[in-house]
Every structure is written in C-alpha cells, then in structure tokens.
N, C-alpha and C positions, 0 to 999 in steps of 0.2 A: 334525552338522557343529556345531551348537549344544553337543551334550554334550561335542565333544574341546575348544572352545574353554572351555566351563565348566571340564574336568579341568585344562588348562593354567591358567587363573586359578588356581585351587587349589593346584597344585602350586606355581606362581610367589610365590603367597601361604607358604606354610610356608616356602620356598627365604629368600624376602626375611626372615621370622623368625628363622631360624638363623643370618641373618649380621647380627642386632641385637647379637649379643654381640660386642665388640671381638678383635679376631683379632692374637694376641700371636705374636712368633717364637719358637720352638722354642730350648732351652739349648743355646748353642754346643758346649758339652763334651759333650753326647749326639751331636750331628753328625760332629764331625771330632774324638774323642779322643784322637790324636796331634799336633794342632797346638796343641803347647802350648811355654811359654818354657824357653829352654836350663835345663837342671839342669847342675849342678855337679858334678864326683865330686870329693868329699872326700879320695879318694886318690891323685887324681894332680893334683887342682887343675885339671882341664880341665873344659871346657863342652860338653856335649851338647846333640843338638836333635833332633827327630824329624820325621817326615813321611810323609807317605804317596804315591809316585809313582804314577802314573796307568798303565793296561795299555796297551800299542800293539797298534793291532789293523790288519792289512793286507788290502786288499780287493783280491780278484783275479777278475778279467773277462776270459775267455777262450771263444773260438768252439769249437763240439762239430759236427763234419761230421755230419749227419742222415742224409743223403741223397748219394752222390758222382754228379758230373756224367755224363750219358749223351753220350756220342762218338760222331759219325758215322764210317763209314768213311773218308770224306773227311777228317777230323779236325776238321771246326768241329762247335761244342758243339749238342746236339739240346735237353737242358736243363742247365739251369746246376747245381750243386751245390746243397744246402739245408743251412745253418748254425742253429744254436740256441745263445743266447748265455746263459752259465752265470756268476751272481757268489757269488762265496761271502767267507766273512770267516775270519780264520784270527788267531787272539792268536799274535804275535810276542813279546812280554815281558808277564808277568802283574803286575797291581797289585800294588804292593810294599809292605810299611810297614816304615821303614828309622828307625835311629837314627845321628848320624854324628857327629864332633867339629867344632866351630864356633868362632869366635874368641869369649870372654866379653863380656856386655855392657859391662862398665868398657873392653874395647879400642876399640867400634864407636864412637866419636867420630866428629863431624862431621868433624875432620881426616881420620881411618882413611878414613872412607866416600867422603871426597872425593880420597884415595889410590889408593881402590878404582875409583871413577869415571875417575879421568887414566890409572891401568892397565887400564882396559878401553879406555881410546878409544884406547890407544898401541897396541892390538892390534887395534883395527878393531873391538869388539863395542859400544861407548858411545858414541851420538851427542848425548846429551842436554847442559846445562848443567852444570859443578863446583859443584853444591850444597851436598856435603857431608850431602845429606839421602837415607834407603834408600827412594827413591819406586817407582812402580811400571817406568818407564824402567830403572834401575839394577835393578832384581829379574831384568827381561826381561835383559838383559847377561851379568847373571852366569849365568841359566841358560842363556845361549846358551855362554860358556865351559866352563861344566861340562859341556854334553853333548860339543862339542868336544875336550874334555881325557877324556871317558869318565868323568867323576865322578856322583856322584848328581844325578837331575836334578831340582833344585826350586830357588826364586829366592832362599834363606838360601846365604848365605855361608858355604862348609864350610873347616875348617880346611888340606884338603888345596890348594884352590882360591886359599885365600890365599898359602899357601907358593908356590905356583906362579905367582902375580902379582907375587912377590919382596916381599910385606908383612911375612910372619909369618917368624919365622926358624927354620930345619929343627934338630932336634934333632943334636947332635953324634953320637948313637949309631945313630941312623937313617943318617949319611952312610956 
C-alpha cells in the first residue's frame, strides 16, 4: 500500500513539473488550413472562400430476431420471441473541402449585413436584432437558409445565397 502511494506521489510530481511550461495554443493555420479569408480572382474580379463541411453520419438501431416465439396448439405464447438490438453508424455524406463564390469584403458593409438579416427574417430564418453585424445568430440563420436551398453548408454567406435572397444581382448571361 505504501509503495503504491509513493509511486503515485512520484508520478504526480513528474506531471506537475511537465506543466511548469506555459501551455501555448497551436498555430491556427495548421489546425484549419482552409479557414482563410476570401481570395479575389484577378481574372474575374470574383471573391472566393474555402470551408470544410462536416461529414453527416446516420445512426441506425434495429431489432434482430434471435429466437422466434414458441406458440402452443391453442394459440397462446409459450415463450416470447427474443430480439437483439444492433446499432450501426453509416456515413451519409463525406467530409468535404469546398471553395465557393462569396460577396467581396467591400460589399459586406454593416448596411449589407443588415439587409441580409432583414431578408432572412422575412423568410423565417432569423429572429435576432437587425444589428448589421455578422454575429453567431446571423451565421446560424445563413447556414439554415443555405441548407434549405441545398447550398454549401457553412455559416459564410455564399454568392448563390446572396442572389437567392435578392441582395446581389444575377448576371445577365446566367438568365
């Protein structure tokens, strides 16, 4: 008993010495290399952004018959059926790294963001205050709108969603 207490004390001392160094945060660019600012294409004058969409995993639980019920000749159950519960997970959609068009930073003014918030509110996706700030509530509403219109599932406003909200003009050649 005393030997295990001494070993525990020694291990705790060693671990405490390891924590004497300050813990620093890893470089953000090494954690999420695709979470970058929008890139402006010189050829088209269009802005692009990159994001990693999460995988969608479905969990399926089913009952599998292990032993059927035993029925007597009069129709009553002698022994009930036995089942086993099996749970499986299946990837519905793989994790994806995507690049998409977005409104350029000079367009994303507070008045434009306020227009985005009003347009999302009119469609029932946004319930916050019209602040003109791209906050978490606004990004969640953008994500919900993009999912509903089968767009890229990010909190970043895509050019396609901006056009669907009626905030960015659709080019003539695509009509």
